[in-house]
C-alpha positions as CSV (number, residue, x, y, z in Angstrom):
1,M,0.0,0.0,0.0
2,Q,1.0,3.6,-0.5
3,D,2.5,5.2,2.5
4,P,0.8,8.5,3.1
5,D,3.7,9.7,5.2
6,N,6.2,9.1,2.3
7,P,6.2,12.0,-0.2
8,E,8.3,10.0,-2.6
9,N,5.4,7.8,-3.4
10,G,2.7,10.5,-3.3
11,P,0.7,12.4,-6.1
12,E,3.3,15.2,-6.0
13,K,5.9,12.8,-7.3
14,E,3.7,11.7,-10.3
15,A,3.1,15.4,-11.2
16,D,6.8,16.0,-11.4
17,K,7.3,13.0,-13.8
18,R,4.8,14.4,-16.4
19,P,6.7,17.6,-17.4
20,A,9.9,15.6,-17.7
21,K,8.1,13.2,-20.1
22,S,6.8,16.1,-22.2
23,R,10.3,17.6,-22.4
24,H,11.6,14.2,-23.6
25,I,9.0,14.1,-26.4
26,L,9.8,17.6,-27.6
27,L,13.5,16.8,-27.6
28,R,12.8,13.7,-29.8
29,I,10.7,15.8,-32.2
30,D,13.5,18.4,-32.4
31,S,16.0,15.7,-33.0
32,W,13.9,14.2,-35.7
33,I,13.5,17.6,-37.5
34,D,17.2,18.3,-37.3
35,S,18.2,14.9,-38.7
36,T,15.5,15.0,-41.4
37,V,16.5,18.4,-42.7
38,W,20.2,17.5,-42.6
39,N,19.6,14.2,-44.4
40,A,17.4,15.9,-47.0
41,G,20.1,18.5,-47.7
42,F,22.7,15.8,-47.9
43,R,20.6,13.8,-50.2
44,A,19.9,16.8,-52.4
45,A,23.6,17.5,-52.6
46,E,24.2,13.9,-53.7
47,I,21.5,14.1,-56.3
48,W,22.9,17.4,-57.6
49,E,26.3,15.9,-57.8
50,D,25.1,12.8,-59.6
51,T,23.1,15.0,-62.0
52,T,26.1,17.1,-62.7
53,I,28.3,14.1,-63.3
54,F,25.7,12.7,-65.6
55,F,25.4,15.8,-67.7
56,R,29.2,16.2,-68.0
57,R,29.0,13.3,-70.4
58,F,27.1,15.7,-72.8
59,R,29.5,18.6,-72.5
60,V,30.9,19.6,-75.8
61,R,33.8,21.8,-76.7
62,G,35.1,23.6,-79.8
63,W,32.8,24.1,-82.8
64,K,30.2,21.7,-81.4
65,R,29.6,23.9,-78.4
66,M,28.7,26.8,-80.7
67,V,26.1,24.6,-82.4
68,F,24.5,23.5,-79.2
69,E,24.5,27.1,-77.8
70,L,22.7,28.3,-80.9
71,A,20.3,25.5,-80.7
72,G,19.5,26.3,-77.0
73,E,19.0,29.9,-77.8
74,G,16.8,29.0,-80.7
75,L,14.6,26.8,-78.5
76,T,14.4,29.7,-75.9
77,L,13.5,32.3,-78.5
78,G,11.1,29.8,-80.2
79,A,9.2,29.2,-77.0
80,A,8.9,33.0,-76.5
81,G,7.9,33.4,-80.1
82,M,5.2,30.7,-79.6
83,V,3.8,32.6,-76.7
84,L,3.8,35.8,-78.7
85,M,2.1,34.2,-81.6
86,L,-0.6,32.8,-79.3
87,A,-1.2,36.3,-78.0
88,L,-1.4,37.8,-81.5
89,A,-3.8,35.0,-82.6
90,Q,-6.3,35.8,-79.9
91,P,-8.4,38.2,-82.1
92,A,-8.6,35.6,-84.8
93,F,-9.8,33.0,-82.3
94,E,-12.5,35.5,-81.1
95,A,-13.6,36.2,-84.7
96,T,-14.0,32.5,-85.6
97,K,-16.3,31.9,-82.5
98,E,-19.1,33.6,-84.3
99,D,-21.5,31.9,-86.7
100,W,-19.7,33.3,-89.7
101,R,-21.1,30.7,-92.1
102,N,-24.7,32.0,-91.6
103,R,-23.8,35.6,-91.7
104,G,-25.0,35.8,-95.3
105,D,-28.0,33.5,-94.9
106,F,-30.3,36.4,-95.1
107,A,-31.7,37.7,-98.4
108,V,-32.7,41.3,-97.6
109,T,-34.2,43.9,-99.9
110,F,-33.8,47.4,-98.4
111,L,-36.2,50.3,-99.0
112,D,-35.7,54.0,-98.2
113,R,-38.0,56.0,-96.0
114,Y,-40.4,56.5,-98.9
115,G,-40.6,52.8,-100.0
116,N,-38.1,52.9,-102.9
117,V,-35.7,50.0,-103.3
118,I,-32.2,51.1,-102.5
119,G,-30.2,47.9,-102.4
120,H,-29.9,44.3,-101.4
121,R,-27.7,42.4,-98.9
122,G,-27.2,38.7,-98.1
123,V,-26.7,35.5,-100.0
124,I,-28.7,32.3,-99.8
125,H,-25.9,29.8,-100.1
126,Q,-28.3,26.9,-100.9
127,N,-29.2,28.7,-104.1
128,S,-25.7,29.7,-105.1
129,V,-24.0,28.0,-108.0
130,P,-21.7,25.2,-107.0
131,I,-18.1,25.7,-107.8
132,D,-18.0,22.7,-110.2
133,E,-20.7,24.3,-112.3
134,L,-19.0,27.7,-112.7
135,P,-17.4,28.4,-116.1
136,D,-13.8,27.2,-116.3
137,S,-12.9,30.6,-117.9
138,L,-14.1,32.4,-114.8
139,I,-12.2,30.2,-112.3
140,K,-9.0,30.5,-114.3
141,S,-9.4,34.3,-114.7
142,V,-9.8,34.8,-111.0
143,I,-6.9,32.5,-110.1
144,A,-4.6,34.1,-112.7
145,T,-5.4,37.6,-111.5
146,E,-5.9,37.3,-107.8
147,D,-3.7,34.4,-106.7
148,R,-1.7,32.3,-109.2
149,R,-0.3,30.1,-106.5
150,F,-3.7,29.5,-104.8
151,F,-3.5,25.7,-105.0
152,D,0.1,25.6,-103.8
153,H,0.2,27.7,-100.6
154,F,-1.4,27.3,-97.2
155,G,-3.1,30.6,-96.8
156,I,0.0,32.8,-96.9
157,D,2.2,32.9,-100.0
158,A,5.8,33.8,-98.9
159,I,7.0,33.6,-102.5
160,G,4.3,35.8,-103.8
161,L,4.8,38.3,-101.0
162,F,8.5,38.5,-101.7
163,R,7.9,39.0,-105.4
164,A,5.3,41.8,-104.7
165,M,7.8,43.5,-102.4
166,V,10.5,43.4,-105.1
167,T,8.1,44.7,-107.7
168,N,6.9,47.5,-105.6
169,A,10.4,48.5,-104.6
170,Q,11.4,48.7,-108.3
171,A,8.4,50.7,-109.2
172,G,8.7,53.1,-106.2
173,E,5.1,52.6,-105.3
174,V,2.5,49.9,-104.5
175,V,1.7,48.3,-107.9
176,Q,1.3,44.7,-106.8
177,G,-0.4,43.2,-103.7
178,G,1.0,40.3,-101.7
179,S,-2.3,39.1,-100.1
180,T,-3.5,35.7,-101.1
181,L,-7.1,34.9,-102.1
182,T,-7.5,33.3,-98.7
183,Q,-6.4,36.4,-97.0
184,Q,-8.8,38.5,-99.0
185,L,-11.6,36.1,-98.0
186,A,-10.6,36.4,-94.4
187,K,-10.8,40.2,-94.6
188,N,-14.2,40.0,-96.3
189,L,-15.6,37.6,-93.8
190,F,-14.2,38.8,-90.5
191,L,-12.4,42.1,-90.8
192,S,-12.6,45.6,-92.2
193,N,-10.5,47.4,-94.8
194,E,-8.7,49.5,-92.2
195,R,-5.0,49.7,-92.9
196,S,-3.2,48.7,-89.8
197,I,-0.6,46.2,-88.6
198,D,-3.0,44.7,-86.2
199,R,-5.5,44.0,-88.9
200,K,-2.9,42.4,-91.2
201,I,-1.7,40.1,-88.4
202,T,-5.2,39.0,-87.6
203,E,-5.8,38.5,-91.3
204,A,-2.8,36.2,-91.6
205,F,-4.0,34.0,-88.7
206,L,-7.5,33.9,-90.1
207,A,-6.2,32.8,-93.5
208,L,-4.3,29.9,-91.8
209,W,-7.5,29.0,-90.0
210,L,-9.6,29.0,-93.2
211,E,-7.1,26.8,-94.9
212,A,-7.2,24.4,-92.0
213,N,-11.0,24.2,-91.9
214,L,-12.1,24.6,-95.5
215,S,-11.1,22.9,-98.7
216,K,-9.6,25.0,-101.6
217,K,-12.9,24.6,-103.4
218,E,-14.9,25.9,-100.4
219,I,-12.5,28.9,-100.1
220,L,-12.8,29.8,-103.7
221,S,-16.6,29.3,-103.8
222,T,-17.1,31.4,-100.7
223,Y,-14.8,34.1,-102.1
224,L,-16.8,34.3,-105.3
225,D,-20.1,34.5,-103.3
226,R,-19.1,37.2,-100.9
227,A,-16.8,39.7,-102.7
228,Y,-18.2,43.2,-103.5
229,M,-18.5,43.5,-107.3
230,G,-19.7,47.1,-107.7
231,G,-23.1,48.4,-108.6
232,G,-24.4,47.4,-105.2
233,T,-23.9,43.7,-106.0
234,F,-22.1,41.0,-103.9
235,G,-20.8,37.8,-105.5
236,A,-20.0,36.8,-109.1
237,A,-23.5,35.4,-109.7
238,A,-25.2,38.7,-108.8
239,A,-22.7,40.7,-110.8
240,A,-23.2,38.5,-113.9
241,Q,-27.0,39.1,-113.7
242,F,-26.5,42.8,-113.1
243,Y,-23.9,43.6,-115.8
244,F,-24.7,41.1,-118.5
245,G,-28.3,40.0,-117.7
246,K,-27.4,36.3,-117.7
247,N,-26.8,33.5,-115.4
248,I,-23.2,33.1,-114.1
249,T,-23.0,29.6,-115.8
250,D,-23.5,31.3,-119.2
251,V,-20.8,33.9,-119.2
252,N,-18.1,33.6,-121.9
253,L,-14.3,34.3,-121.6
254,A,-14.6,38.0,-122.3
255,E,-17.3,38.4,-119.6
256,S,-15.4,36.2,-117.2
257,A,-12.3,38.4,-117.6
258,M,-14.4,41.6,-117.0
259,L,-15.8,40.0,-113.8
260,A,-12.4,38.9,-112.6
261,G,-11.1,42.4,-113.1
262,L,-13.7,43.9,-110.7
263,F,-12.2,42.3,-107.5
264,K,-9.3,44.8,-107.4
265,A,-11.4,48.0,-107.6
266,P,-15.1,47.4,-108.2
267,A,-16.0,51.1,-108.2
268,K,-13.2,52.1,-110.6
269,Y,-13.8,49.2,-113.1
270,A,-17.6,48.8,-112.9
271,P,-18.6,48.5,-116.5
272,H,-21.9,50.4,-116.1
273,V,-20.0,53.4,-114.8
274,N,-16.8,53.3,-116.9
275,L,-17.0,50.7,-119.7
276,P,-13.6,51.6,-121.4
277,A,-11.8,51.2,-118.0
278,A,-13.6,47.9,-117.4
279,R,-12.5,46.6,-120.9
280,A,-8.9,47.7,-120.4
281,R,-8.9,45.9,-117.0
282,A,-10.4,42.8,-118.7
283,N,-7.6,42.9,-121.2
284,E,-5.1,42.8,-118.4
285,V,-6.8,39.8,-117.0
286,L,-6.5,38.0,-120.4
287,T,-2.8,38.8,-120.3
288,N,-2.6,37.3,-116.8
289,L,-4.1,34.1,-118.1
290,V,-1.4,33.8,-120.8
291,Q,1.5,34.8,-118.4
292,S,0.3,32.3,-115.8
293,G,0.2,29.5,-118.4
294,L,-3.5,28.8,-117.9
295,M,-4.4,29.7,-121.5
296,T,-2.5,30.5,-124.6
297,E,-2.6,33.7,-126.6
298,G,-4.6,31.9,-129.3
299,Q,-7.3,31.0,-126.8
300,V,-7.7,34.6,-125.6
301,I,-7.4,36.4,-128.9
302,A,-11.1,36.2,-129.7
303,A,-12.0,37.7,-126.3
304,R,-9.5,40.6,-126.9
305,R,-11.1,41.3,-130.3
306,N,-14.7,41.0,-129.0
307,P,-14.8,42.5,-125.5
308,A,-17.8,42.1,-123.3
309,T,-20.8,44.3,-123.6
310,V,-23.1,45.2,-120.7
311,V,-26.7,45.7,-120.1
312,D,-27.6,49.4,-120.5
313,R,-28.2,50.6,-117.0
314,D,-28.1,54.0,-115.3
315,E,-25.5,54.3,-112.6
316,V,-27.0,53.0,-109.4
317,E,-26.5,55.2,-106.4
318,S,-26.6,52.8,-103.5
319,P,-25.9,53.9,-99.9
320,D,-23.6,51.0,-99.4
321,F,-22.1,52.1,-96.1
322,F,-25.6,52.6,-94.6
323,L,-26.8,49.3,-96.0
324,D,-23.9,47.4,-94.4
325,W,-24.8,48.9,-91.1
326,A,-28.5,48.3,-91.6
327,F,-27.7,44.7,-92.5
328,D,-25.8,44.3,-89.2
329,E,-28.9,45.7,-87.5
330,V,-31.1,43.2,-89.2
331,Q,-29.0,40.4,-87.9
332,R,-29.0,41.9,-84.4
333,L,-32.8,41.9,-84.5
334,S,-33.1,38.5,-86.2
335,P,-33.6,36.4,-83.0
336,R,-37.1,38.1,-82.8
337,F,-38.2,36.2,-86.0
338,H,-37.4,33.1,-88.0
339,Q,-37.7,34.3,-91.6
340,H,-34.6,35.0,-93.6
341,A,-36.1,36.4,-96.8
342,L,-36.9,40.0,-95.7
343,I,-38.0,43.4,-96.8
344,V,-36.6,46.2,-94.6
345,R,-37.9,49.7,-94.6
346,T,-35.1,52.0,-93.5
347,T,-34.9,55.6,-92.3
348,I,-32.6,56.8,-95.0
349,D,-33.5,59.8,-97.1
350,M,-31.7,59.4,-100.5
351,G,-31.8,63.2,-101.2
352,I,-30.1,64.0,-97.9
353,Q,-27.8,61.0,-98.4
354,Q,-26.7,62.3,-101.8
355,A,-26.1,65.7,-100.3
356,A,-24.0,64.2,-97.5
357,E,-21.9,62.2,-100.0
358,D,-21.4,65.2,-102.2
359,S,-20.4,67.4,-99.2
360,I,-17.7,65.0,-98.2
361,E,-16.4,64.5,-101.7
362,T,-16.5,68.2,-102.6
363,S,-14.6,69.1,-99.4
364,L,-11.9,66.6,-100.1
365,R,-11.6,67.5,-103.7
366,E,-11.3,71.2,-102.9
367,Y,-9.3,71.2,-99.8
368,G,-8.1,67.6,-99.1
369,E,-4.7,68.0,-100.7
370,A,-4.1,71.3,-99.0
371,Y,-5.1,70.0,-95.6
372,H,-3.4,66.6,-96.2
373,A,-6.7,64.8,-95.4
374,K,-7.8,61.8,-97.5
375,Q,-10.9,60.5,-95.7
376,G,-14.1,61.8,-94.2
377,A,-17.2,60.5,-92.6
378,M,-20.6,61.8,-91.7
379,V,-23.8,60.8,-89.9
380,M,-27.0,62.8,-89.9
381,I,-29.8,62.0,-87.6
382,E,-33.3,63.6,-87.7
383,N,-34.3,64.7,-84.2
384,G,-36.2,61.6,-83.0
385,G,-33.4,59.2,-83.8
386,A,-33.9,58.3,-87.5
387,V,-30.6,58.1,-89.4
388,R,-31.2,60.1,-92.6
389,A,-27.7,59.8,-94.0
390,M,-24.4,58.0,-93.4
391,V,-21.1,58.4,-95.2
392,G,-18.5,55.9,-94.1
393,G,-15.7,57.0,-96.4
394,R,-14.9,58.6,-99.7
395,D,-15.3,55.6,-102.0
396,Y,-17.0,52.4,-101.0
397,G,-15.6,50.6,-104.0
398,E,-12.1,51.3,-102.9
399,S,-12.6,50.6,-99.3
400,Q,-15.7,49.0,-97.6
401,F,-14.4,50.0,-94.1
402,N,-17.2,52.1,-92.5
403,R,-15.5,55.0,-90.8
404,A,-18.8,56.2,-89.5
405,T,-19.5,53.2,-87.4
406,K,-16.3,51.2,-86.9
407,A,-13.4,53.7,-86.9
408,L,-12.4,54.6,-83.4
409,R,-11.0,58.2,-83.3
410,Q,-10.2,60.6,-80.6
411,P,-13.0,63.2,-80.5
412,G,-10.9,66.0,-79.1
413,S,-12.8,69.0,-77.8
414,S,-16.1,67.7,-79.1
415,F,-16.0,65.3,-76.1
416,K,-16.1,68.3,-73.7
417,V,-19.9,68.4,-73.9
418,Y,-20.1,65.4,-71.5
419,T,-18.0,67.2,-68.9
420,Y,-20.1,70.4,-69.2
421,S,-23.3,68.3,-69.1
422,V,-22.2,66.8,-65.8
423,A,-21.4,70.4,-64.6
424,M,-24.9,71.6,-65.5
425,E,-26.5,68.6,-63.7
426,S,-24.5,69.4,-60.6
427,G,-26.0,72.8,-60.3
428,M,-23.7,75.1,-62.3
429,T,-24.9,77.5,-64.9
430,P,-23.4,79.0,-68.1
431,Q,-22.6,82.1,-66.0
432,T,-20.7,80.1,-63.4
433,T,-17.1,81.4,-63.3
434,I,-14.0,79.3,-63.1
435,V,-10.2,80.0,-63.4
436,D,-8.5,79.4,-66.7
437,A,-4.9,78.9,-65.6
438,P,-2.2,76.2,-65.8
439,I,-3.2,73.0,-64.1
440,S,-1.5,69.6,-63.4
441,W,-3.2,66.3,-62.6
442,G,-0.5,63.9,-61.5
443,N,2.2,63.8,-64.1
444,W,-0.2,65.3,-66.7
445,S,-0.2,69.0,-67.4
446,P,-2.7,70.0,-70.2
447,H,-2.4,73.4,-71.8
448,N,-4.4,75.8,-74.0
449,Y,-3.6,76.6,-77.6
450,A,-0.4,78.8,-77.7
451,N,-0.2,78.5,-73.9
452,R,-2.5,81.5,-73.4
453,Y,-4.8,81.7,-70.3
454,A,-7.6,84.1,-69.6
455,G,-8.0,84.0,-65.9
456,R,-11.5,83.9,-64.4
457,I,-14.1,83.3,-67.1
458,T,-17.6,81.9,-67.4
459,L,-18.3,78.3,-68.5
460,E,-20.1,79.5,-71.7
461,T,-17.0,81.4,-72.7
462,A,-14.8,78.4,-71.9
463,I,-16.8,76.1,-74.1
464,A,-17.3,78.6,-76.9
465,Q,-13.5,79.1,-77.1
466,S,-12.8,75.4,-76.5
467,I,-10.4,76.1,-73.6
468,N,-8.7,72.9,-72.3
469,T,-7.9,73.7,-68.7
470,V,-11.5,74.4,-67.7
471,P,-13.0,70.9,-68.2
472,V,-9.9,69.4,-66.7
473,R,-10.3,71.7,-63.6
474,L,-13.9,70.8,-63.4
475,A,-13.2,67.1,-63.5
476,K,-10.3,67.3,-61.0
477,E,-11.8,69.7,-58.4
478,K,-15.5,69.3,-58.7
479,L,-16.9,66.4,-60.8
480,G,-14.6,63.4,-61.0
481,I,-14.0,61.1,-64.0
482,Q,-16.6,58.5,-63.4
483,P,-19.6,60.8,-63.8
484,I,-18.2,62.0,-67.1
485,R,-17.9,58.5,-68.3
486,A,-21.4,57.7,-67.1
487,M,-22.8,60.8,-68.9
488,A,-21.2,59.8,-72.2
489,K,-22.7,56.4,-71.9
490,N,-26.2,57.7,-70.9
491,L,-26.2,60.1,-73.8
492,G,-25.6,57.3,-76.3
493,V,-21.8,56.6,-76.7
494,E,-21.6,52.9,-77.1
495,T,-17.8,52.6,-77.4
496,P,-16.3,51.9,-74.0
497,I,-14.8,55.0,-72.4
498,R,-11.3,54.8,-70.9
499,D,-10.9,55.4,-67.1
500,D,-8.3,58.1,-67.6
501,V,-7.8,61.6,-66.3
502,T,-7.3,62.9,-69.8
503,I,-10.8,62.1,-71.1
504,P,-12.3,65.5,-70.2
505,I,-10.5,66.9,-73.3
506,G,-11.4,64.0,-75.6
507,T,-8.6,61.3,-75.5
508,S,-10.9,58.3,-75.4
509,E,-11.8,57.0,-78.9
510,V,-15.4,57.1,-80.2
511,T,-17.2,56.7,-83.5
512,V,-18.9,59.3,-85.6
513,L,-22.2,57.5,-85.0
514,D,-21.5,57.7,-81.2
515,Q,-21.1,61.5,-81.4
516,A,-24.1,62.0,-83.6
517,T,-26.2,59.9,-81.2
518,A,-25.1,61.7,-78.1
519,Y,-25.5,65.2,-79.5
520,A,-29.0,64.4,-80.7
521,T,-30.0,64.3,-77.0
522,F,-29.7,68.1,-76.7
523,P,-32.3,69.1,-79.3
524,A,-34.5,66.2,-78.0
525,G,-34.9,68.0,-74.7
526,G,-32.7,65.8,-72.7
527,Y,-34.3,62.5,-73.8
528,Q,-32.5,59.6,-75.4
529,S,-32.2,60.1,-79.2
530,R,-32.9,56.4,-79.9
531,R,-30.9,56.3,-83.1
532,H,-32.1,53.7,-85.5
533,G,-31.8,52.9,-89.2
534,I,-34.8,50.5,-89.5
535,T,-38.4,51.3,-89.1
536,Q,-40.0,48.1,-90.2
537,I,-39.0,44.5,-91.2
538,L,-41.5,42.5,-93.2
539,D,-41.6,39.1,-94.9
540,Y,-42.5,38.7,-98.5
541,G,-46.0,37.9,-97.5
542,G,-46.4,41.5,-96.2
543,D,-46.5,40.5,-92.5
544,V,-44.8,42.9,-90.2
545,L,-42.1,41.1,-88.2
546,Y,-40.6,44.2,-86.4
547,D,-41.8,47.8,-86.0
548,F,-39.6,50.3,-84.3
549,D,-42.3,52.4,-82.8
550,H,-44.2,49.4,-81.5
551,D,-41.3,47.1,-80.4
552,E,-38.8,49.5,-78.9
553,P,-39.2,51.2,-75.5
554,A,-40.0,54.9,-75.2
555,P,-37.1,57.2,-74.8
556,K,-35.8,57.9,-71.3
557,R,-34.7,61.2,-69.9
558,V,-31.0,61.2,-69.5
559,L,-30.4,65.0,-69.0
560,S,-32.6,67.2,-66.9
561,E,-34.7,69.9,-68.6
562,Q,-32.7,72.6,-67.0
563,A,-29.3,71.1,-67.7
564,D,-30.4,70.5,-71.3
565,A,-31.5,74.1,-71.7
566,Y,-28.2,75.3,-70.3
567,M,-26.2,73.1,-72.7
568,N,-28.2,74.4,-75.7
569,Q,-27.6,77.9,-74.5
570,M,-23.9,77.4,-74.5
571,L,-23.6,75.3,-77.6
572,S,-25.7,77.8,-79.6
573,R,-23.0,80.4,-79.2
574,V,-20.2,78.3,-80.7
575,P,-21.1,78.8,-84.4
576,Y,-21.4,82.5,-83.9
577,V,-18.9,83.8,-81.3
578,G,-16.8,80.7,-80.9
579,T,-14.6,78.2,-82.8
580,A,-17.2,77.1,-85.5
581,R,-18.3,80.3,-87.3
582,K,-18.1,78.5,-90.7
583,A,-20.8,76.1,-89.4
584,A,-23.7,78.6,-89.0
585,L,-26.5,77.8,-91.5
586,D,-28.0,80.1,-94.0
587,N,-31.3,81.9,-93.7
588,G,-30.7,82.5,-90.0
589,I,-31.4,79.0,-88.9
590,V,-30.1,78.7,-85.4
591,T,-27.2,76.3,-85.2
592,A,-25.5,74.8,-82.2
593,G,-22.5,72.4,-81.8
594,K,-18.9,71.9,-80.9
595,T,-15.6,71.6,-82.7
596,G,-12.9,69.0,-82.0
597,T,-9.3,68.8,-83.0
598,T,-6.9,66.1,-81.7
599,Q,-3.3,66.1,-80.9
600,A,-0.9,66.7,-83.8
601,Y,-4.0,67.5,-85.9
602,R,-4.7,63.9,-86.6
603,D,-8.5,64.2,-86.4
604,A,-10.9,67.1,-87.0
605,W,-14.5,67.1,-85.9
606,F,-17.6,69.2,-85.9
607,V,-20.8,67.9,-84.3
608,G,-23.8,70.2,-84.4
609,F,-27.5,70.4,-84.5
610,T,-30.6,72.5,-85.2
611,G,-34.1,71.9,-84.0
612,N,-34.5,69.4,-86.9
613,Y,-31.2,67.5,-87.5
614,T,-28.0,66.5,-85.7
615,C,-24.9,66.0,-87.8
616,A,-21.4,64.7,-87.0
617,V,-18.5,65.2,-89.4
618,W,-15.0,63.8,-89.2
619,F,-12.0,64.3,-91.4
620,G,-8.5,62.6,-91.2
621,N,-6.4,59.8,-92.6
622,D,-6.7,56.0,-92.3
623,D,-3.1,55.7,-91.4
624,Y,-3.4,58.2,-88.5
625,T,-1.0,60.6,-90.1
626,S,-1.4,64.2,-89.2
627,T,-3.3,66.6,-91.3
628,N,-1.9,70.0,-92.3
629,N,-3.2,72.0,-89.3
630,M,-6.8,71.2,-90.0
631,T,-9.1,72.1,-87.1
632,G,-12.7,71.3,-86.4
633,G,-13.7,74.8,-87.2
634,S,-12.4,74.6,-90.8
635,L,-13.2,71.8,-93.2
636,P,-15.6,69.8,-90.9
637,A,-17.6,72.9,-90.1
638,M,-17.8,73.9,-93.7
639,T,-18.9,70.4,-94.7
640,F,-21.5,70.4,-91.9
641,K,-23.0,73.6,-93.2
642,R,-23.1,72.4,-96.8
643,A,-25.0,69.2,-96.0
644,M,-27.3,70.8,-93.4
645,D,-28.3,73.7,-95.6
646,Y,-29.6,71.1,-98.1
647,A,-31.4,69.1,-95.4
648,H,-33.3,72.2,-94.2
649,Q,-34.7,73.1,-97.6
650,G,-38.5,73.0,-97.5
651,V,-38.9,71.8,-93.9
652,T,-40.8,73.3,-91.0
653,L,-38.2,74.6,-88.6
654,R,-38.3,73.3,-85.1
655,A,-37.1,75.0,-81.9
656,I,-34.0,74.1,-80.0
657,P,-35.2,73.6,-76.5
658,G,-34.1,76.4,-74.2
659,I,-33.7,79.2,-76.8
660,E,-35.4,82.4,-75.6
661,N,-38.0,83.9,-77.9
662,A,-37.9,87.3,-76.3
663,L,-34.9,88.8,-78.1
664,P,-33.1,91.9,-77.0
665,S,-33.2,94.9,-79.3
666,E,-30.5,95.7,-81.7
667,K,-29.4,98.6,-79.6
668,D,-29.2,96.5,-76.4
669,L,-27.4,93.8,-78.3
670,A,-24.7,96.1,-79.6
671,K,-24.4,97.7,-76.1
672,T,-23.9,94.3,-74.5
673,A,-21.4,93.2,-77.0
674,A,-19.4,96.5,-76.8
675,A,-19.4,96.5,-73.0
676,K,-18.2,92.9,-72.6
677,P,-16.6,91.7,-75.8
678,Q,-14.9,88.9,-74.0
679,D,-18.2,87.5,-72.9
680,G,-20.0,87.9,-76.2
681,L,-23.8,87.7,-75.7
682,P,-24.3,86.3,-72.2
683,Q,-28.0,87.1,-72.1
684,L,-28.9,86.3,-75.7
685,I,-30.0,82.8,-75.0
686,R,-31.9,82.1,-71.8
687,P,-32.7,78.7,-70.2
688,R,-36.4,78.4,-70.9
689,M,-38.1,75.5,-72.7
690,L,-40.2,76.3,-75.7
691,S,-42.8,74.0,-77.3
692,V,-43.4,76.1,-80.4
693,Q,-41.2,78.7,-82.1
694,S,-42.0,80.4,-85.4
695,T,-39.7,80.1,-88.4
696,D,-39.3,83.9,-88.6
697,L,-38.2,84.1,-85.0
698,L,-35.5,81.4,-85.5
699,K,-34.2,83.1,-88.6
700,N,-34.1,86.5,-86.8
701,L,-32.2,84.9,-83.9
702,G,-29.7,83.4,-86.2
703,E,-29.1,86.6,-88.0
704,K,-28.6,88.5,-84.8
705,L,-26.2,85.8,-83.5
706,K,-24.2,86.1,-86.7
707,S,-24.0,89.9,-86.4
708,A,-22.8,89.8,-82.8
709,A,-19.3,90.9,-81.9
710,P,-17.0,87.9,-81.5
711,L,-15.1,87.0,-78.3
712,A,-11.8,88.9,-78.0
713,P,-9.2,86.5,-79.4
714,Q,-6.3,88.3,-77.6
715,K,-7.8,87.4,-74.3
716,V,-9.1,83.9,-74.8
717,A,-7.0,81.5,-76.9
718,S,-8.9,78.7,-78.6
719,A,-7.9,75.1,-78.3
720,E,-9.0,74.6,-81.9
């Protein structure tokens, strides 16, 4: 038994043994960790030594070492190149995700706003002629002219590209293209005609993808079905019917050569427009047949002596840029119905469309060379959202890239309306004063034109003279960037706006259509403009499948009535006492708008409106080269005026919301202008909404605005 008098055998002794046991366990764990780590390190050293000894067997010296070093570097660079190629191929992967085969499965007849046929789009592939049934002369003419090595390359012809480079270098200009027929098909199916390195890289990857997924016959057949052939026709079958009045299977060698010659420049060589040029081009195609060995001179001599004749047709003026956009809209709406043979009534007014095209072409012919500007674009929207005219470039036959809907360009000062709109919504007024002085935002320091600053000025003076520091100061000190981005989106800009401190002065790219849509909110009283190009879609049975007025929601207010009135008050001064005096319309029609000129004069804009129409105009170059000091107040403003003067002929003039009908007297007007020339006419336009305004009143207001004294240029320097 335990002796209670003996502490050696008591509970206290047992308690002392437990800590000693715990220490023993911890020591064993510590010992195990130390030994394990040491053994692992020792083993790793042994493995490293064994590996080193093993690889010493492969060590080479002398000239062999150089070979292995080069091979190793090649593998390293090859791996990096593969990663780079994968990154560059991503746009091509994205493009091929779409249902590109069914893109042309619609047969659409387009009507203008009055019900006249203006063009067709889409191809029903089930009814197209199989490649094996096409004339042999047509196939050979296309191959000899467009891609002689078509059946030998895999999408990209390195030999043909090198030959084209040598030929162009010898000629000192581009006389021969290096693109294969597959690359041209890739461009037609997935891309635009924009000239950029990114587009060419994506085109090359898409060509490889097409070669991997389609047979040569399928590629050639699709190319002949989809290419633009002039006269508003797409595909060789449609072109044969249009030019010769016969089925594609019945064309002879002379006609095949003329068709093959259209692929290079369909507008230039369209036989119904310029038959001598079309026949000369066809003769070149016949020469190509002989040089490529596909035919002999004896086989083509009859076609040379008896060139093709065409059906007598008047030149068809088709609004092709608009039709391409409208066709995209049809496909966007197509989930609402199942029919693919459609009649589409559009919003386009062919009279205004022709005036818009003539305005762009006239401006470029008269001033394009002096300003070093080769391209222009325009969108005109009737207040209410209907697109009445769209010019996507100078020549659709030369380039089908739509610069009105797809080209992303910096808007310059024309973007400032979004900053000022936020300012008006926040409680400011046109008479709110702000300091025009140097400002920095982080590492960015914007400046005014010629580094001139006016000190404390009103917001209406700042926007009229397009001062840069004022919207930047507003964004930095009072508004922030996010509200400006949100305002642009709410007003109708669909292009994503960058989250950047420089956007108040227009560094984030937009489209011409975006700007026209957004500005159309101002004459709409602050409601969404709801731009649209389609009013109805019907099947061939006459059933209405879509109606814009019935199927689309009512416009929402995106700018308060007061803020909209203030914006109209300020923008109505720009064409009279600001940077756009060449934009003011004739007959005293009140005009409002904003100029825009980007860095290094790459882009020039004018976006303006009346109570009836909103019009956005852009000029520049496809390769982003600078113009010769062209500003938004010069060629764009002049072009705007030319097109808008035509559009307002014979129409009932509508009011711009917020324009005051109680005009000051001539004496008071002169007194105000003389007293404060730097402020112009601060009380000329007051923020009051008008429901009806007479034509005479609008004309009188416009005439008085034109005769007003301009802002003093020596005190306020324009950013334009």
